[in-house]
C-alpha positions as CSV (number, residue, x, y, z in Angstrom):
1,M,-0.5,-16.1,-31.0
2,I,-2.5,-19.4,-30.1
3,E,-4.2,-19.6,-26.5
4,L,-2.2,-23.1,-24.9
5,L,-3.8,-22.0,-21.0
6,S,-6.6,-23.6,-20.1
7,E,-9.9,-21.9,-19.0
8,E,-9.7,-23.7,-15.3
9,T,-6.0,-22.4,-15.7
10,K,-6.8,-18.6,-16.6
11,R,-9.7,-19.2,-13.5
12,Q,-6.8,-20.4,-11.1
13,V,-4.7,-17.3,-11.7
14,I,-7.2,-14.5,-11.6
15,S,-9.1,-16.3,-8.2
16,Y,-5.8,-15.9,-6.8
17,H,-5.1,-12.5,-8.5
18,N,-8.6,-11.3,-6.8
19,E,-7.3,-12.7,-3.5
20,I,-4.6,-10.6,-2.9
21,L,-7.0,-7.8,-3.8
22,K,-9.1,-8.7,-0.9
23,M,-5.9,-8.6,1.0
24,G,-5.7,-4.6,0.2
25,R,-8.9,-4.3,1.3
26,L,-8.3,-6.0,4.7
27,V,-5.1,-3.7,4.8
28,Q,-7.5,-0.8,4.0
29,G,-9.7,-1.1,6.9
30,M,-7.0,-1.6,9.3
31,F,-5.3,1.4,8.1
32,L,-9.1,3.4,8.2
33,K,-9.4,1.8,11.6
34,F,-6.0,3.2,12.9
35,K,-7.3,6.6,11.1
36,D,-10.4,6.5,13.5
37,A,-7.9,6.0,16.4
38,F,-5.9,8.2,15.9
39,F,-8.3,11.3,15.7
40,E,-10.8,9.7,18.0
41,K,-7.7,9.0,21.1
42,N,-9.2,5.9,21.1
43,V,-7.0,2.4,22.8
44,K,-9.7,-0.1,22.2
45,L,-9.0,0.5,18.2
46,S,-5.4,1.0,18.5
47,K,-5.5,-2.4,20.1
48,E,-7.6,-4.2,17.2
49,I,-5.5,-3.2,14.8
50,I,-2.3,-4.5,16.4
51,Q,-4.5,-8.3,16.9
52,Q,-5.7,-8.2,13.1
53,D,-1.7,-7.8,12.1
54,M,-1.6,-11.7,12.5
55,R,-4.9,-12.1,10.1
56,V,-2.8,-10.7,7.9
57,D,0.7,-12.0,8.4
58,F,-1.7,-15.8,7.9
59,I,-2.9,-14.5,4.7
60,E,0.5,-13.9,3.5
61,A,2.0,-17.1,3.6
62,R,-1.1,-19.2,2.6
63,L,-1.2,-17.1,-0.5
64,E,2.5,-17.3,-1.2
65,Y,1.8,-21.0,-0.6
66,K,-0.6,-20.7,-3.1
67,S,1.5,-19.0,-5.8
68,M,4.3,-21.7,-6.0
69,E,1.7,-24.6,-6.5
70,I,0.3,-22.3,-9.0
71,L,3.6,-21.8,-10.4
72,A,4.8,-25.3,-10.0
73,I,1.6,-27.2,-11.6
74,N,0.9,-24.7,-14.5
75,N,3.1,-23.7,-17.6
76,L,2.3,-20.1,-17.2
77,Y,3.4,-17.1,-19.9
78,G,3.0,-13.7,-20.3
79,R,0.5,-11.5,-18.4
80,Y,-0.6,-14.6,-16.6
81,F,2.7,-15.7,-15.1
82,K,3.6,-11.7,-14.2
83,I,0.3,-11.9,-12.1
84,V,1.2,-14.8,-10.0
85,F,5.3,-14.1,-10.2
86,L,4.9,-10.4,-9.2
87,G,2.1,-11.5,-6.9
88,N,4.5,-12.3,-4.2
89,K,6.1,-8.8,-4.3
90,I,2.8,-7.0,-3.9
91,I,1.6,-9.3,-1.4
92,G,4.4,-8.4,1.0
93,I,4.2,-5.1,0.3
94,L,0.9,-5.4,1.6
95,E,2.0,-7.3,4.4
96,S,4.7,-4.5,4.8
97,M,1.7,-1.7,4.9
98,A,-0.1,-3.9,7.5
99,D,2.9,-3.9,10.0
100,M,3.2,-0.1,9.5
101,C,-0.8,-0.2,11.0
102,E,0.1,-2.1,13.7
103,T,3.3,0.4,14.4
104,M,0.9,3.3,14.3
105,A,-1.7,1.8,16.7
106,K,1.1,0.9,18.9
107,N,2.5,4.7,18.7
108,N,-1.1,5.7,19.2
109,I,-1.0,3.8,22.2
110,D,2.1,5.2,24.1
111,L,0.9,8.8,22.8
112,L,-2.5,8.8,24.8
113,S,-0.1,7.7,28.2
114,Y,2.1,11.1,27.5
115,P,0.4,14.7,28.4
116,N,-0.5,15.7,24.9
117,S,-1.1,19.8,23.6
118,I,-0.6,18.7,19.8
119,N,-4.0,18.9,18.3
120,P,-4.1,15.9,15.9
121,Y,-6.6,17.3,13.3
122,Q,-3.7,20.1,11.9
123,F,-2.5,16.3,10.2
124,E,-5.4,15.3,8.1
125,D,-4.9,15.9,5.6
126,L,-2.2,13.7,5.3
127,F,-4.4,10.8,6.2
128,E,-6.9,11.7,3.3
129,I,-4.3,11.9,0.9
130,S,-2.7,8.6,2.1
131,Q,-6.3,6.9,2.0
132,N,-7.1,8.1,-1.5
133,M,-3.6,6.8,-2.6
134,L,-4.0,3.0,-0.9
135,G,-7.7,2.8,-2.5
136,E,-6.4,4.3,-5.9
137,S,-3.5,1.9,-6.2
138,L,-6.1,-0.9,-5.1
139,R,-8.1,-0.1,-7.6
140,L,-5.1,-0.1,-10.5
141,Y,-4.0,-3.2,-9.1
142,S,-7.7,-4.5,-9.8
143,N,-7.5,-3.3,-13.7
144,I,-4.6,-5.9,-14.9
145,A,-7.4,-8.8,-14.4
146,E,-9.1,-7.1,-17.6
147,S,-8.5,-7.2,-21.2
148,K,-5.5,-6.0,-22.1
149,S,-7.8,-2.2,-24.0
150,S,-5.7,0.4,-25.3
151,Y,-7.3,2.6,-23.0
152,L,-7.1,0.4,-20.6
153,V,-3.3,1.0,-20.1
154,K,-3.3,4.2,-21.1
155,E,-6.0,4.8,-18.0
156,S,-4.0,2.7,-15.5
157,I,-0.6,4.7,-16.8
158,D,-2.2,8.2,-16.2
159,L,-3.9,6.6,-12.2
160,A,0.0,5.8,-11.6
161,K,1.3,8.7,-12.9
162,W,-1.3,10.8,-9.8
163,I,-0.4,8.0,-7.0
164,C,3.9,9.0,-8.1
165,K,2.9,12.6,-7.7
166,T,0.5,12.3,-4.8
167,D,2.9,10.6,-3.1
168,T,5.2,13.7,-3.6
169,E,3.3,15.6,-1.9
170,V,2.7,13.4,1.1
171,D,6.8,13.7,1.3
172,S,6.5,17.5,1.2
173,L,3.6,17.3,4.4
174,Y,5.4,15.1,6.3
175,S,8.7,17.4,6.2
176,A,6.7,20.1,7.0
177,F,4.7,18.9,9.8
178,K,7.9,17.3,11.3
179,R,9.8,21.1,10.9
180,N,6.9,23.0,12.9
181,L,6.5,19.9,15.6
182,M,10.3,20.3,16.5
183,G,10.3,23.8,16.4
184,K,7.2,23.6,19.3
185,V,9.5,20.6,21.2
186,T,10.3,21.2,25.0
187,K,11.5,18.7,28.0
188,D,7.8,18.2,29.2
189,N,6.0,17.5,25.7
190,F,9.4,15.5,24.2
191,R,7.9,12.1,24.1
192,S,4.4,13.3,23.1
193,I,6.2,15.2,20.0
194,M,8.2,12.4,19.2
195,A,5.6,9.7,18.6
196,N,3.5,12.0,16.7
197,I,6.3,12.4,14.8
198,E,6.5,8.4,14.8
199,I,3.2,8.3,13.4
200,L,3.2,10.8,10.5
201,S,6.9,9.3,9.6
202,N,5.2,5.8,9.2
203,L,2.4,7.5,7.4
204,E,4.7,8.7,4.8
205,K,6.6,5.3,4.4
206,F,2.8,3.6,4.3
207,S,2.0,6.2,1.3
208,D,5.5,5.3,-0.6
209,L,5.1,1.6,-0.6
210,T,1.3,2.2,-2.5
211,T,3.7,3.7,-5.6
212,N,4.8,0.7,-5.5
213,I,1.8,-0.6,-5.9
214,A,1.4,0.8,-8.7
215,E,4.8,0.2,-10.3
216,Y,4.5,-3.4,-10.3
217,S,1.1,-3.6,-11.6
218,I,1.8,-1.5,-14.5
219,F,4.7,-3.8,-15.4
220,I,2.3,-6.7,-14.9
221,L,-0.1,-4.7,-18.0
222,T,2.4,-3.9,-19.7
223,G,6.2,-5.4,-19.3
224,D,7.1,-1.8,-19.5
225,R,8.9,-1.4,-15.6
226,Y,8.6,2.2,-14.3
227,K,9.9,3.9,-11.5
228,C,8.3,6.7,-9.9
229,N,11.3,9.3,-8.0
230,K,10.8,13.4,-7.8
231,E,11.1,13.7,-11.5
232,G,7.8,11.8,-12.2
233,F,6.2,8.0,-13.0
234,N,8.9,7.2,-15.9
235,I,9.8,4.5,-17.8
236,F,13.4,2.6,-16.9
237,Y,13.3,-0.9,-18.4
238,S,10.8,-2.7,-21.1
239,L,10.8,-6.0,-21.9
240,G,9.9,-5.0,-25.4
241,E,6.3,-6.2,-25.5
């Protein structure tokens, strides 16, 4: 196929992709900060996360405008079109993840205002798994800017399958923790128990969103639409690329 896109157009698209990746790193930083706030019972860190969410909202609006500008000016096609068009969806996912960090930070502030006998370190594995899932989903998203080699595609699909499988583990852990906490409810600890469950629920939803990043990244890379469910990470629609 004759290459019709100019080098300047390609540069704009890759720059846009990299800015989304930076937004993802910012959300990753918010998650790590919340992790410290939760285990260290730190109200100050929780408040910093709440303030930081406004910065993510601003970045979302700026990148959405930039994507419309690129699409309006350039006659994109193929992978470059998908990077920009589907980039908006990934921006929305990252903004939702930031909102969840903000919500969990508010839950943490509430939690610290109640008498609380729950040991937060029993949930440490759930936090570590969610942290790794986010890191790997961002690594997967970064792959789409690389040359489309068969090795890269296979490596990316394998990584997406791991993210999907790990999300199922998160779901199972959350269900087990919720049952355990509900079994400990008393009149005195009801509010603290519910605050812990709310945090874990948002953590489970946060992990679900990492699978959405994986799904869109593979779609951009291959043209095949995969879906993560309990049966695994499987193709359900193809553009025939």
